[in-house]
Structure formats: structure tokens, C-alpha cells
DSSP file (Angstrom, degrees, kcal/mol; ACC not computed):
  #  RESIDUE AA STRUCTURE BP1 BP2  ACC     N-H-->O    O-->H-N    N-H-->O    O-->H-N    TCO  KAPPA ALPHA  PHI   PSI    X-CA   Y-CA   Z-CA
    1    1 A X              0   0    0      0, 0.0     2,-0.5     0, 0.0     0, 0.0   0.000 360.0 360.0 360.0 133.1   24.8  -96.7  -30.1
    2    2 A X        -     0   0    0      2,-0.0     2,-0.6     0, 0.0     0, 0.0  -0.828 360.0-149.2 -99.4 129.8   22.3  -94.0  -29.0
    3    3 A X        -     0   0    0     -2,-0.5     0, 0.0     1,-0.1     0, 0.0  -0.878  13.8-178.1 -99.7 124.2   21.0  -94.0  -25.5
    4    4 A X    >>  +     0   0    0     -2,-0.6     3,-2.2     2,-0.1     4,-1.0   0.380  36.1 129.7-102.0   2.4   17.5  -92.5  -25.1
    5    5 A X  T 34 S+     0   0    0      1,-0.3    -2,-0.1     2,-0.2    23,-0.0  -0.389  81.1  13.8 -61.7 128.9   17.1  -92.9  -21.4
    6    6 A X  T 34 S+     0   0    0      2,-0.2    24,-0.4    -2,-0.1    -1,-0.3   0.225 115.2  76.7  91.1 -14.2   16.0  -89.6  -20.0
    7    7 A X  T <4 S+     0   0    0     -3,-2.2     2,-0.6    21,-0.1    -2,-0.2   0.617  72.5  85.8-101.9 -16.4   15.1  -88.1  -23.4
    8    8 A X  S  < S-     0   0    0     -4,-1.0    21,-0.6     1,-0.0    -2,-0.2  -0.753  82.0-126.0 -87.3 122.6   11.8  -90.0  -23.9
    9    9 A X  E     -A   28   0A   0     -2,-0.6     2,-0.3    19,-0.2    19,-0.3  -0.436  23.1-157.3 -70.2 140.9    8.9  -88.1  -22.3
   10   10 A X  E     -A   27   0A   0     17,-3.5    17,-2.4    -2,-0.1     2,-0.6  -0.808  14.8-125.0-111.9 155.9    6.8  -90.0  -19.8
   11   11 A X  E     -A   26   0A   0     -2,-0.3     2,-0.4    15,-0.2    15,-0.2  -0.914  24.9-168.5-105.3 121.8    3.2  -89.3  -18.8
   12   12 A X  E     -A   25   0A   0     13,-3.3    13,-3.0    -2,-0.6     2,-0.4  -0.919   7.4-150.8-110.7 133.7    2.6  -88.9  -15.1
   13   13 A X  E     -A   24   0A   0     35,-0.5    35,-3.2    -2,-0.4     2,-0.3  -0.858  11.8-170.9-109.0 140.3   -0.9  -88.8  -13.6
   14   14 A X  E     -AB  23  47A   0      9,-3.1     9,-2.2    -2,-0.4     2,-0.4  -0.924   6.2-158.9-128.7 152.1   -1.9  -86.9  -10.5
   15   15 A X  E     -AB  22  46A   0     31,-3.0    31,-2.9    -2,-0.3     2,-0.4  -0.992  20.8-124.9-132.8 140.0   -5.0  -86.8   -8.4
   16   16 A X     >  -     0   0    0      5,-2.9     4,-1.4    -2,-0.4    29,-0.1  -0.705  13.3-150.4 -80.5 127.2   -6.2  -84.2   -5.9
   17   17 A X  T  4 S+     0   0    0     -2,-0.4    -1,-0.1    27,-0.4    28,-0.1   0.717  92.8  46.0 -71.0 -18.6   -7.0  -85.8   -2.5
   18   18 A X  T  4 S+     0   0    0      3,-0.1    -1,-0.1     1,-0.1    27,-0.0   0.951 130.2  12.9 -87.9 -59.6   -9.6  -83.2   -1.8
   19   19 A X  T  4 S-     0   0    0      2,-0.1    -2,-0.1     0, 0.0    -1,-0.1   0.475  93.1-124.8-101.2  -2.9  -11.8  -82.9   -4.9
   20   20 A X     <  +     0   0    0     -4,-1.4    -3,-0.1     1,-0.2     2,-0.1   0.646  53.7 158.2  67.1  17.6  -10.5  -86.0   -6.8
   21   21 A X        -     0   0    0     -6,-0.1    -5,-2.9     1,-0.0     2,-0.3  -0.391  28.6-144.0 -67.6 151.3   -9.6  -83.9   -9.8
   22   22 A X  E     -A   15   0A   0     -7,-0.2     2,-0.3    -2,-0.1    -7,-0.2  -0.885  18.1-178.2-123.6 152.6   -7.0  -85.5  -12.1
   23   23 A X  E     -A   14   0A   0     -9,-2.2    -9,-3.1    -2,-0.3     2,-0.4  -0.995  13.9-149.1-147.3 143.9   -4.2  -84.1  -14.2
   24   24 A X  E     -A   13   0A   0     -2,-0.3     2,-0.4   -11,-0.2   -11,-0.2  -0.949  13.1-170.4-115.2 137.4   -1.6  -85.6  -16.6
   25   25 A X  E     -A   12   0A   0    -13,-3.0   -13,-3.3    -2,-0.4     2,-0.5  -0.992  11.3-148.8-128.6 134.5    1.9  -84.1  -17.0
   26   26 A X  E     +A   11   0A   0     -2,-0.4     2,-0.3   -15,-0.2   -15,-0.2  -0.902  35.8 138.5-104.6 124.5    4.4  -85.1  -19.7
   27   27 A X  E     -A   10   0A   0    -17,-2.4   -17,-3.5    -2,-0.5     2,-0.1  -0.979  52.0 -87.6-157.1 163.8    8.1  -84.9  -18.8
   28   28 A X  E >   -A    9   0A   0     -2,-0.3     3,-1.0   -19,-0.3   -19,-0.2  -0.336  36.5-117.3 -72.8 156.6   11.4  -86.7  -19.1
   29   29 A X  T 3  S+     0   0    0    -21,-0.6    -1,-0.1     1,-0.2   -22,-0.1   0.845 114.8  53.6 -62.1 -34.7   12.4  -89.4  -16.6
   30   30 A X  T 3  S+     0   0    0    -24,-0.4    -1,-0.2     2,-0.1     3,-0.1   0.582  85.5 107.2 -80.8  -9.9   15.5  -87.3  -15.6
   31   31 A X  S <  S-     0   0    0     -3,-1.0     2,-0.2     1,-0.1    -4,-0.0  -0.343  84.7 -95.0 -67.2 150.1   13.4  -84.2  -14.9
   32   32 A X        -     0   0    0      1,-0.1     2,-0.6    -2,-0.0    -1,-0.1  -0.444  40.4-119.8 -65.4 134.2   13.0  -83.2  -11.3
   33   33 A X        +     0   0    0     -2,-0.2     2,-0.4    -3,-0.1    -1,-0.1  -0.676  38.7 170.8 -82.3 119.6    9.7  -84.5   -9.9
   34   34 A X        -     0   0    0     -2,-0.6     2,-0.3     0, 0.0    -3,-0.0  -0.992  29.2-133.4-128.2 123.0    7.5  -81.7   -8.7
   35   35 A X        -     0   0    0     -2,-0.4    11,-0.1     1,-0.1   -21,-0.0  -0.595  26.5-128.1 -76.1 131.6    3.9  -82.4   -7.7
   36   36 A X        -     0   0    0     -2,-0.3     9,-3.0     8,-0.1     2,-0.3  -0.265  17.0-115.4 -75.0 165.5    1.5  -80.0   -9.3
   37   37 A X  B     -C   44   0B   0      7,-0.2     7,-0.2     5,-0.0     2,-0.1  -0.793  33.0-104.1 -99.4 145.8   -1.2  -78.0   -7.3
   38   38 A X     >  -     0   0    0      5,-2.7     4,-1.4    -2,-0.3    -1,-0.0  -0.441  20.3-139.4 -67.4 137.9   -4.9  -78.5   -7.9
   39   39 A X  T  4 S+     0   0    0      2,-0.1    -1,-0.1     1,-0.1    -2,-0.0   0.845 100.6  35.0 -67.0 -34.0   -6.5  -75.7  -10.0
   40   40 A X  T  4 S+     0   0    0      1,-0.1    -1,-0.1     3,-0.1    -2,-0.0   0.914 130.4  27.0 -87.7 -47.3   -9.6  -75.8   -7.8
   41   41 A X  T  4 S-     0   0    0      2,-0.1    -2,-0.1     0, 0.0     3,-0.1   0.685  87.6-139.8 -92.8 -20.5   -8.3  -76.6   -4.2
   42   42 A X     <  +     0   0    0     -4,-1.4     2,-0.3     1,-0.3    -3,-0.1   0.798  60.0 124.7  61.6  31.8   -4.8  -75.2   -4.6
   43   43 A X  S    S-     0   0    0      1,-0.0    -5,-2.7    -7,-0.0    -1,-0.3  -0.816  72.5 -84.0-114.9 161.9   -3.3  -78.1   -2.6
   44   44 A X  B     -C   37   0B   0     -2,-0.3   -27,-0.4    -7,-0.2    -7,-0.2  -0.416  44.9-133.0 -68.1 132.1   -0.5  -80.5   -3.7
   45   45 A X        -     0   0    0     -9,-3.0     2,-0.4    -2,-0.2   -29,-0.2  -0.477  13.9-124.8 -83.9 157.2   -1.7  -83.4   -5.9
   46   46 A X  E     -B   15   0A   0    -31,-2.9   -31,-3.0    -2,-0.1     2,-0.2  -0.848  25.2-113.5-105.4 136.9   -0.7  -87.0   -5.3
   47   47 A X  E     -B   14   0A   0     -2,-0.4     2,-0.4   -33,-0.2   -33,-0.3  -0.471  25.3-138.3 -71.0 135.6    0.9  -89.1   -8.0
   48   48 A X        -     0   0    0    -35,-3.2   -35,-0.5    -2,-0.2     2,-0.4  -0.758  13.3-146.7 -91.1 139.6   -1.2  -92.0   -9.2
   49   49 A X        +     0   0    0     -2,-0.4     2,-0.3   -37,-0.1   -37,-0.0  -0.906  22.9 169.6-109.3 135.8    0.6  -95.3   -9.9
   50   50 A X        -     0   0    0     -2,-0.4     2,-0.2   -37,-0.0   -37,-0.0  -0.967  38.2 -99.5-141.2 155.7   -0.4  -97.6  -12.7
   51   51 A X        -     0   0    0     -2,-0.3     2,-0.0     1,-0.1     3,-0.0  -0.514  46.1-110.1 -72.4 141.8    1.0 -100.7  -14.3
   52   52 A X        -     0   0    0     -2,-0.2     2,-0.6     1,-0.1    -1,-0.1  -0.346  32.7-102.7 -70.2 155.4    2.7 -100.1  -17.7
   53   53 A X        +     0   0    0      2,-0.0     2,-0.4    -2,-0.0    -1,-0.1  -0.710  47.3 177.5 -80.0 119.3    1.1 -101.3  -20.9
   54   54 A X        -     0   0    0     -2,-0.6     2,-0.5     2,-0.0    -3,-0.0  -0.985  13.7-170.4-127.1 133.9    3.0 -104.4  -22.0
   55   55 A X        -     0   0    0     -2,-0.4     2,-0.5     2,-0.0    -2,-0.0  -0.974   9.8-154.7-126.8 118.4    2.1 -106.5  -25.0
   56   56 A X        -     0   0    0     -2,-0.5     2,-0.4     2,-0.0     5,-0.1  -0.793  13.9-168.5 -92.5 128.2    3.8 -109.9  -25.5
   57   57 A X        +     0   0    0     -2,-0.5     2,-0.2     2,-0.1    -2,-0.0  -0.903  44.3  25.8-117.8 146.3    4.0 -111.1  -29.1
   58   58 A X  S    S-     0   0    0     -2,-0.4     3,-0.3     2,-0.0     2,-0.2  -0.458  91.6 -50.6 101.3-175.0    5.0 -114.5  -30.4
   59   59 A X  S    S+     0   0    0      1,-0.2    -2,-0.1    -2,-0.2     0, 0.0  -0.558  99.8  57.7 -97.6 163.2    4.9 -117.9  -28.8
   60   60 A X  S    S+     0   0    0     -2,-0.2    -1,-0.2     2,-0.2    -2,-0.0   0.462  74.8  97.1 101.8   3.5    6.1 -119.1  -25.5
   61   61 A X  S    S+     0   0    0     -3,-0.3     2,-0.3    -5,-0.1    -2,-0.1   0.527  75.7  60.1-100.9  -7.6    4.2 -116.7  -23.2
   62   62 A X  S >  S-     0   0    0      1,-0.1     3,-1.3     0, 0.0    -2,-0.2  -0.885  80.3-125.3-122.0 153.0    1.3 -119.1  -22.3
   63   63 A X  T 3  S+     0   0    0     -2,-0.3    -1,-0.1     1,-0.3    -2,-0.0   0.710 111.2  58.6 -67.5 -19.0    1.3 -122.5  -20.6
   64   64 A X  T 3  S+     0   0    0      2,-0.0    -1,-0.3     0, 0.0     2,-0.1   0.558  84.5 102.3 -87.8  -8.5   -0.6 -123.9  -23.6
   65   65 A X    <         0   0    0     -3,-1.3    -6,-0.0     1,-0.1     0, 0.0  -0.420 360.0 360.0 -73.1 151.3    2.1 -122.9  -26.1
   66   66 A X              0   0    0     -2,-0.1    -1,-0.1     0, 0.0    -3,-0.0   0.362 360.0 360.0-112.7 360.0    4.5 -125.6  -27.3
């Protein structure tokens, strides 16, 4: 069995608190987290948090299913 944890790149989004500029960085889960600096303001950007995309397929996920 092959374990892919840490080898699959994730996309992390960051926002500048000053100019509201945004940036996306792709890196593995196991990589050290380093917040990037804004290209315009040269200050540390803050990570944006978002819900993951989940798609449920099949029956049994809704109260109207039998």
C-alpha cells in the first residue's frame, strides 16, 4: 500500500492585510509553512482559510433519500 500523505501538493492562499493583494502557493502538506511577503507592501501576508471542496455522490446524504 502506498501512502501519499505529504506528497500531494496543496494550494495555500494568502492575503496582504495592507493592500488586500492575494497570492496562491502550491506546496506539500509536510513542507515548512512560511508566509510570503507582499510584492507591493513588503509585509508578511496572512493565510486565508476556506472550506475544502467536497462532493457527495450516491444516495443517503439527504433527508429525502430512502
